[in-house]
DSSP file (Angstrom, degrees, kcal/mol; ACC not computed):
  #  RESIDUE AA STRUCTURE BP1 BP2  ACC     N-H-->O    O-->H-N    N-H-->O    O-->H-N    TCO  KAPPA ALPHA  PHI   PSI    X-CA   Y-CA   Z-CA
    1    1 A M              0   0    0      0, 0.0     2,-0.3     0, 0.0    46,-0.0   0.000 360.0 360.0 360.0 129.7   15.9   -5.5    6.6
    2    2 A R        -     0   0    0      1,-0.0     2,-0.3     2,-0.0    48,-0.1  -0.646 360.0-131.9 -87.9 147.2   13.9   -6.0    3.4
    3    3 A H        -     0   0    0     -2,-0.3     2,-1.0    47,-0.0    -1,-0.0  -0.713  11.5-124.8 -97.8 141.8   15.2   -4.1    0.3
    4    4 A I        -     0   0    0     -2,-0.3    46,-0.0     4,-0.1    45,-0.0  -0.788  30.6-159.2 -86.2 106.7   13.0   -2.1   -2.0
    5    5 A T     >  -     0   0    0     -2,-1.0     4,-2.3     1,-0.1     3,-0.2  -0.500  28.1-114.8 -83.9 156.9   13.5   -3.4   -5.5
    6    6 A P  H  > S+     0   0    0      0, 0.0     4,-2.1     0, 0.0     5,-0.2   0.832 118.2  53.4 -57.0 -32.1   12.7   -1.4   -8.5
    7    7 A A  H  > S+     0   0    0      2,-0.2     4,-2.4     1,-0.2     5,-0.3   0.876 107.9  49.6 -67.2 -40.6   10.0   -3.9   -9.4
    8    8 A L  H  > S+     0   0    0     -3,-0.2     4,-2.1     2,-0.2     5,-0.2   0.847 110.4  52.8 -64.9 -38.1    8.4   -3.5   -5.9
    9    9 A L  H  X S+     0   0    0     -4,-2.3     4,-2.4     2,-0.2     5,-0.2   0.967 114.5  39.4 -60.5 -54.5    8.6    0.4   -6.3
   10   10 A V  H  X S+     0   0    0     -4,-2.1     4,-1.9     2,-0.2    -2,-0.2   0.918 120.0  43.4 -68.8 -46.8    6.8    0.5   -9.6
   11   11 A K  H  X S+     0   0    0     -4,-2.4     4,-2.1     1,-0.2    -1,-0.2   0.855 117.3  49.0 -66.2 -37.9    4.2   -2.3   -8.8
   12   12 A G  H  X S+     0   0    0     -4,-2.1     4,-2.3    -5,-0.3    -2,-0.2   0.920 111.2  46.3 -75.4 -42.0    3.6   -0.8   -5.3
   13   13 A C  H  X S+     0   0    0     -4,-2.4     4,-1.6    -5,-0.2    -1,-0.2   0.827 113.0  51.1 -71.5 -31.7    3.1    2.8   -6.4
   14   14 A W  H  X S+     0   0    0     -4,-1.9     4,-2.2    -5,-0.2    -1,-0.2   0.913 111.6  48.0 -70.6 -38.0    0.8    1.7   -9.2
   15   15 A G  H  X S+     0   0    0     -4,-2.1     4,-2.5     1,-0.2    -2,-0.2   0.939 111.4  49.6 -64.1 -42.9   -1.3   -0.3   -6.7
   16   16 A L  H  X S+     0   0    0     -4,-2.3     4,-2.0     1,-0.3    -1,-0.2   0.838 109.1  52.9 -70.6 -34.1   -1.4    2.6   -4.3
   17   17 A L  H  X S+     0   0    0     -4,-1.6     4,-2.0     2,-0.2    -1,-0.3   0.881 109.1  49.7 -74.2 -35.2   -2.5    4.9   -7.1
   18   18 A L  H  X S+     0   0    0     -4,-2.2     4,-2.6     2,-0.2    -2,-0.2   0.937 110.6  49.7 -58.2 -45.9   -5.4    2.4   -7.9
   19   19 A V  H  X S+     0   0    0     -4,-2.5     4,-1.5     1,-0.2    -2,-0.2   0.865 109.0  51.0 -63.9 -36.1   -6.4    2.3   -4.4
   20   20 A A  H  <>S+     0   0    0     -4,-2.0     5,-2.6     2,-0.2     6,-0.2   0.902 112.6  48.6 -63.3 -42.7   -6.4    6.2   -4.2
   21   21 A I  H ><5S+     0   0    0     -4,-2.0     3,-1.5     1,-0.2    -2,-0.2   0.907 112.2  46.2 -61.9 -45.7   -8.6    6.3   -7.4
   22   22 A S  H 3<5S+     0   0    0     -4,-2.6    -1,-0.2     1,-0.3    -2,-0.2   0.772 112.4  50.5 -77.1 -24.1  -11.1    3.7   -6.1
   23   23 A A  T ><5S-     0   0    0     -4,-1.5     3,-1.9    -5,-0.2    -1,-0.3   0.389 109.3-128.1 -87.7   0.8  -11.2    5.6   -2.6
   24   24 A R  T < 5 -     0   0    0     -3,-1.5    -3,-0.2     1,-0.3    -2,-0.1   0.778  65.0 -60.7  51.3  34.5  -11.9    8.8   -4.7
   25   25 A G  T 3 <S+     0   0    0     -5,-2.6     2,-1.2     1,-0.2    -1,-0.3   0.557 104.0 129.7  72.8   9.4   -9.0   10.4   -2.8
   26   26 A R    <   +     0   0    0     -3,-1.9     3,-0.2    -6,-0.2    -1,-0.2  -0.751  17.0 141.0 -89.8  83.6  -10.7   10.0    0.6
   27   27 A L        +     0   0    0     -2,-1.2    -1,-0.2     1,-0.1    -3,-0.1   0.238  53.9  73.5-114.6  15.3   -7.7    8.5    2.4
   28   28 A R  S    S+     0   0    0     -3,-0.1    -1,-0.1     4,-0.1    -2,-0.1   0.243  71.8 119.7-109.2  15.6   -8.1   10.3    5.8
   29   29 A S  S  > S-     0   0    0     -3,-0.2     4,-1.7     1,-0.1     5,-0.2  -0.160  81.5 -99.9 -72.8 173.6  -11.0    8.2    6.9
   30   30 A R  H  > S+     0   0    0      1,-0.2     4,-2.5     2,-0.2     5,-0.2   0.890 120.8  58.4 -55.8 -43.0  -11.3    5.9   10.0
   31   31 A Y  H  > S+     0   0    0      1,-0.2     4,-2.5     2,-0.2     3,-0.4   0.967 107.9  44.1 -61.7 -53.1  -10.6    2.9    7.9
   32   32 A W  H  > S+     0   0    0      1,-0.3     4,-2.1     2,-0.2    -1,-0.2   0.796 111.2  53.3 -71.9 -22.4   -7.3    4.1    6.6
   33   33 A A  H  X S+     0   0    0     -4,-1.7     4,-1.6     2,-0.2    -1,-0.3   0.893 114.2  43.1 -66.1 -38.6   -6.3    5.3   10.0
   34   34 A W  H  X S+     0   0    0     -4,-2.5     4,-2.5    -3,-0.4     5,-0.3   0.914 112.3  53.8 -72.4 -41.3   -7.0    1.8   11.3
   35   35 A R  H  X>S+     0   0    0     -4,-2.5     4,-2.8     1,-0.2     5,-0.8   0.876 107.2  52.3 -56.0 -46.2   -5.3    0.3    8.2
   36   36 A G  H  <5S+     0   0    0     -4,-2.1     4,-0.5     1,-0.2     5,-0.4   0.840 111.9  45.2 -64.3 -34.3   -2.1    2.4    8.9
   37   37 A Q  H  <5S+     0   0    0     -4,-1.6     4,-0.4     3,-0.2    -2,-0.2   0.894 122.7  32.2 -76.6 -37.6   -1.9    1.2   12.4
   38   38 A T  H  <5S+     0   0    0     -4,-2.5    -2,-0.2    -5,-0.1    -3,-0.2   0.884 125.0  35.7 -90.8 -37.3   -2.5   -2.4   11.9
   39   39 A A  T  <5S+     0   0    0     -4,-2.8    -3,-0.2    -5,-0.3    -2,-0.1   0.849 129.1  29.5 -85.6 -32.7   -1.1   -3.2    8.4
   40   40 A F  S   <S-     0   0    0     -5,-0.8    -3,-0.2    -4,-0.5    11,-0.1   0.689  91.2-178.8-105.7 -19.5    2.0   -0.9    8.4
   41   41 A G        -     0   0    0     -5,-0.4     2,-0.2    -4,-0.4    -3,-0.1   0.286  36.1 -47.9  58.7 176.0    2.7   -0.9   12.1
   42   42 A P  S    S+     0   0    0      0, 0.0     2,-0.3     0, 0.0    -5,-0.0  -0.538  79.8 101.2 -81.4 157.4    5.4    1.0   13.9
   43   43 A G  S    S-     0   0    0     -2,-0.2    -3,-0.0     4,-0.0    -2,-0.0  -0.966  71.4 -35.0 160.4-167.0    8.9    0.9   12.8
   44   44 A S     >  -     0   0    0     -2,-0.3     4,-2.7     1,-0.1     5,-0.2  -0.392  59.6-112.1 -74.1 157.2   11.6    2.8   11.0
   45   45 A P  H  > S+     0   0    0      0, 0.0     4,-2.5     0, 0.0     5,-0.2   0.867 116.6  54.4 -57.5 -35.3   10.5    4.9    8.1
   46   46 A A  H  > S+     0   0    0      2,-0.2     4,-1.5     1,-0.2     5,-0.1   0.921 111.1  43.6 -69.3 -38.8   12.3    2.6    5.6
   47   47 A S  H  > S+     0   0    0      2,-0.2     4,-2.5     1,-0.2    -1,-0.2   0.910 113.1  53.3 -72.3 -38.5   10.5   -0.5    6.9
   48   48 A R  H  X S+     0   0    0     -4,-2.7     4,-2.2     1,-0.2    -1,-0.2   0.899 108.6  51.0 -55.2 -42.6    7.2    1.4    7.0
   49   49 A L  H  X S+     0   0    0     -4,-2.5     4,-2.1    -5,-0.2    -1,-0.2   0.849 106.7  52.3 -64.5 -34.2    7.8    2.3    3.4
   50   50 A W  H  X S+     0   0    0     -4,-1.5     4,-2.7     2,-0.2    -2,-0.2   0.921 110.1  49.9 -68.5 -44.2    8.4   -1.2    2.4
   51   51 A F  H  X S+     0   0    0     -4,-2.5     4,-2.2     2,-0.2    -2,-0.2   0.896 109.8  50.2 -61.0 -41.4    5.1   -2.2    4.1
   52   52 A V  H  X S+     0   0    0     -4,-2.2     4,-2.1     2,-0.2    -2,-0.2   0.899 113.6  44.9 -62.9 -47.9    3.2    0.5    2.2
   53   53 A L  H  X S+     0   0    0     -4,-2.1     4,-2.1     2,-0.2    -2,-0.2   0.875 111.7  52.2 -62.2 -42.4    4.7   -0.6   -1.1
   54   54 A E  H  X S+     0   0    0     -4,-2.7     4,-2.6     2,-0.2    -2,-0.2   0.912 110.2  49.5 -60.3 -45.6    4.0   -4.2   -0.3
   55   55 A F  H  X S+     0   0    0     -4,-2.2     4,-3.0     1,-0.2    -2,-0.2   0.939 110.6  51.1 -56.8 -50.6    0.3   -3.3    0.5
   56   56 A G  H  X S+     0   0    0     -4,-2.1     4,-2.2     1,-0.2    -1,-0.2   0.866 111.1  46.4 -58.0 -41.1    0.1   -1.4   -2.8
   57   57 A D  H  X S+     0   0    0     -4,-2.1     4,-2.5     2,-0.2    -1,-0.2   0.923 113.8  49.5 -67.4 -40.6    1.5   -4.5   -4.8
   58   58 A W  H  X S+     0   0    0     -4,-2.6     4,-2.5     2,-0.2    -2,-0.2   0.901 109.7  49.9 -69.9 -37.6   -0.9   -6.7   -3.0
   59   59 A A  H  X S+     0   0    0     -4,-3.0     4,-1.2     2,-0.2    -1,-0.2   0.919 110.8  51.4 -56.6 -42.7   -3.9   -4.4   -3.7
   60   60 A R  H >< S+     0   0    0     -4,-2.2     3,-0.8     1,-0.2     4,-0.4   0.944 111.1  47.1 -63.3 -45.2   -2.9   -4.4   -7.4
   61   61 A R  H >< S+     0   0    0     -4,-2.5     3,-1.7     1,-0.2     4,-0.4   0.897 108.1  56.7 -62.6 -41.8   -2.7   -8.2   -7.5
   62   62 A M  H >X S+     0   0    0     -4,-2.5     3,-1.2     1,-0.3     4,-0.6   0.751  89.4  73.1 -65.6 -22.0   -6.1   -8.5   -5.8
   63   63 A R  G X< S+     0   0    0     -4,-1.2     3,-0.7    -3,-0.8     4,-0.4   0.785  85.6  67.2 -60.2 -23.9   -7.8   -6.4   -8.4
   64   64 A R  G X4 S+     0   0    0     -3,-1.7     3,-0.7    -4,-0.4    -1,-0.2   0.856  98.0  53.1 -65.2 -31.7   -7.5   -9.4  -10.8
   65   65 A F  G <4 S+     0   0    0     -3,-1.2    -1,-0.2    -4,-0.4    -2,-0.2   0.627  94.8  69.2 -78.6 -13.6  -10.0  -11.4   -8.5
   66   66 A E  G <<        0   0    0     -3,-0.7    -1,-0.2    -4,-0.6    -2,-0.2   0.552 360.0 360.0 -78.9 -13.7  -12.7   -8.7   -8.6
   67   67 A R    <         0   0    0     -3,-0.7    -1,-0.2    -4,-0.4    -2,-0.1   0.450 360.0 360.0 -86.4 360.0  -13.5   -9.2  -12.3
């Protein structure tokens, strides 16, 4: 079981906020439904939360490459 560190919590939430802003709040589209099934997968709520925060952190880091 992976642990949610304070750094992952902050970086992941920041990345998720940036994703929500760039999607203009439209997070119920087919793309996000697919993303939720493939990237986050089934599992316990704790492991799913870890994957969501990890995705947010990844999205935050990838923003550096779009400049």
